[in-house]
C-alpha positions, 0 to 999 in steps of 0.5 A: 505451531498453533492450529490454523484454519485455512479458508480458500476463496475466489473473489472475482478472479482473484485467489484469496487465502484467509488464515484464522488463528488464535491471534485473529485473521490474516490474508494471503492474496498476491495480486496478478502483475505485482511482484510479491513472493507467495512465501512472504505473503504466507508469512504475513498471513501467519503472523496476523493469525498466530502472533498478532501485531506490535502495539499501536502508538496511534489510534487512527492513521491518515489515508489518501484518496486514490485516482486510479485513472482518467475517469476522475470523480471529484466527489471521490476525493472530498474530505481527504488531505491527500490524493494519489494519482496513478500515471501511465505516461506523459499524457496523464500529466493533464489528469494530474492537472485536473486533480490539482484544480479540483482539490485546490492548493491545500490538498497534497497530490502525489503520483505513482508510475509503478516503475514504468518510465525510462530515466530520461522520460521520468526526468521530463515528466517530473519537471512538468509535474513540478509546476503542479505542486506535486509532493511525491512521485512513487517508483517513477523508474524500475530499479534502485540504481535508476532511482539513485541516478534520477533523484539528483536530477529532479526537484520533487521527492521520490519514493521507492516501492516495487524495488524494496523487498528486503532489509538489504534493499532498504539498506542499499536505498539508504546507502545510495540516497536513492529515495526520500521515502519508501512505500511498504506493503505488508504481504510482499515484505512478509509481515508487519514486523518485517516491514518495520525492519525495512522502514528502519533500515531505509532511514526515510519516512515510510508510507504503508499502502495496500495491495487491494486486499480485503479488509482483513489484509488492510488491517495489517497495513493499518497495524503497520502504519499505527506502529511506525515511529513517525507517519508524515505521509497519508497512507495508501490504505483507503481501498476497501471500497474498490474490492469485494469484501469479506465483511459487512464492516469494511475498513473505510475511512472517516474524515480521511482517516482509518481507525486501528482495529482488527477485522473478522470476516462474515461467515456468510461471505466466507461461504459465498466465496469458498472454493474448498473446504476448510483445512485445519493444520497443526 
């Protein structure tokens, strides 16, 4: 294996490992409370640092604005063609209504429940959301089987996220007709190439999305979006402004789009967040 230099960081209360190699930089930063095998995250970081990513077929990718909770700032979604609202339960339907009123009829609105709703509650909430012209509901229930049972009962398209962690999961979603789209995060899937294989097996549109990484990790999500054969949905990659970064040139959108480019961290910021000396491996 070619040499890798490992940089172990603590950014806030989050452990972040950056790998520097001949092809560039990769990030390993599993997020507390989000299902992600550390081994898969390591493979994703090694892919970026050692192999690089598949050639892009587009120079930039569309991204959605994010409304993380009730503190909705209308100015934060200006210029985006799509907005995603994080929902916890029925009370947040009012938040979605406020977002819809603020952005008008021409902006796509979708919601994300992170698998939190029981099946019957999901049916009830999605019926209410249908009156607000919501385009997509991400992971309303927890499992593939529940998605397959839910989908025929609702009129809004459904996306799978946390329940997709392998090609086998994607094939099962396809076989059961459990989802209209799959949300793909590079770290939990083990890299850009692994995520492309999952997208192919699912047979439905893919939506690359961040795991709140620094811009080094976001670059992998952008590389995935740039390599997909089709990209009908805006990607959930406009999150650099929500975290402390390791570069003074973060991956932030312009006009609702992110340019495809590699990111290298700033040495001063690496030193600021370092928790151990660099370790070179062969």
